[in-house]
C-alpha positions as CSV (number, residue, x, y, z in Angstrom):
1,M,90.1,87.3,92.1
2,P,88.4,85.5,95.0
3,V,84.7,85.1,95.1
4,V,83.0,87.8,97.1
5,E,79.4,87.5,98.3
6,E,77.7,89.9,100.7
7,I,74.1,90.4,101.7
8,C,72.6,93.9,102.0
9,T,69.1,95.2,102.7
10,I,67.1,97.4,100.3
11,T,65.4,100.4,102.1
12,A,61.8,101.6,101.6
13,K,63.2,104.1,99.1
14,G,64.8,101.3,97.1
15,Q,68.3,102.2,98.2
16,T,71.1,100.0,99.6
17,T,74.7,100.3,100.7
18,V,77.3,98.5,98.6
19,P,79.2,96.4,101.1
20,K,82.8,97.4,101.7
21,A,84.2,94.0,100.5
22,V,82.3,94.5,97.2
23,R,83.5,98.1,96.8
24,Q,87.1,96.9,97.4
25,A,86.8,94.0,95.0
26,L,85.5,96.4,92.3
27,G,88.0,99.0,93.1
28,V,85.5,101.8,93.6
29,G,85.2,104.3,96.4
30,Y,83.3,107.5,97.2
31,G,82.0,109.0,93.9
32,G,82.8,105.8,92.0
33,R,80.2,104.5,89.6
34,I,78.9,100.9,89.2
35,A,76.6,99.3,86.7
36,F,74.0,96.6,87.3
37,R,73.2,94.1,84.6
38,V,70.2,91.8,85.0
39,E,70.4,88.8,82.7
40,D,68.6,85.4,82.9
41,G,67.4,86.0,86.5
42,S,70.9,87.0,87.8
43,V,72.5,90.3,88.5
44,T,76.1,91.3,87.9
45,I,77.8,94.5,89.0
46,H,80.8,96.0,87.4
47,A,82.7,99.2,88.0
48,L,82.5,102.0,85.4
49,M,85.6,103.7,84.3
50,S,85.9,107.4,85.1
51,K,85.0,109.8,82.3
52,D,88.1,111.8,83.3
53,E,90.5,111.1,80.5
54,N,93.4,112.4,82.6
55,E,92.8,109.8,85.3
56,D,95.2,106.9,85.2
57,P,93.2,103.7,84.8
58,A,95.8,101.7,86.7
59,L,95.8,103.9,89.8
60,L,92.5,102.8,91.5
61,P,93.2,99.0,91.1
62,F,96.8,99.6,92.4
63,L,95.5,101.5,95.4
64,S,92.9,98.8,96.0
65,L,95.7,96.3,96.0
66,L,97.5,98.3,98.6
67,V,94.4,98.5,100.8
68,A,93.9,94.8,100.5
69,D,97.5,94.1,101.4
70,L,97.5,96.5,104.3
71,T,94.3,94.9,105.6
72,V,96.0,91.5,105.6
73,R,99.4,92.7,106.7
74,P,99.7,95.2,109.6
75,A,100.9,98.7,108.8
76,D,104.0,98.1,110.9
77,A,105.2,95.8,108.1
78,V,105.6,98.9,105.9
79,R,109.1,100.3,106.1
80,A,111.0,103.2,104.5
81,I,113.3,102.3,101.7
82,T,117.0,102.4,102.6
83,P,119.2,105.2,101.3
84,A,121.1,102.6,99.2
85,L,117.9,101.5,97.5
86,A,116.8,105.1,97.0
87,A,120.1,105.9,95.3
88,R,119.8,102.8,93.1
89,L,116.3,103.7,92.0
90,E,117.4,107.3,91.2
91,A,120.3,105.9,89.1
92,L,118.0,103.6,87.2
93,G,115.6,106.4,86.6
94,G,118.4,108.5,85.2
95,E,119.2,105.8,82.7
96,I,115.7,105.9,81.3
97,G,115.8,109.6,80.7
98,K,112.9,112.0,80.2
99,V,109.6,110.6,79.1
100,D,107.0,112.7,77.2
101,P,103.5,111.3,78.0
102,D,102.3,112.8,74.7
103,D,104.7,110.8,72.6
104,P,103.0,108.2,70.4
105,I,103.2,104.6,71.6
106,E,105.1,102.3,69.4
107,G,103.8,98.8,68.8
108,E,100.4,97.2,69.4
109,V,98.5,98.3,72.5
110,T,95.6,96.1,73.8
111,L,93.2,96.8,76.7
């Protein structure tokens, strides 16, 4: 991840706006939560995971990646998939079969 440094102003009420580049780097948006840690005269900020256990933890970083990519590449670079590719994807999905998200995960899982 590239280094992101932004400057913001603290209001008389002690409030500030988290700059857009920082929000994007953290993968947080409206309603998102961040934590500040002060240690040895420095402050670090990190995003807090949602308390919604049904929320996919990979979704927000993936969407942030898409936003970053679309920021660099114009939207006209996005194209619809071809019918041949759609058919191939459907065929591949059919080979996998049904997946039950409640089935236990086999093997070691690390976060």
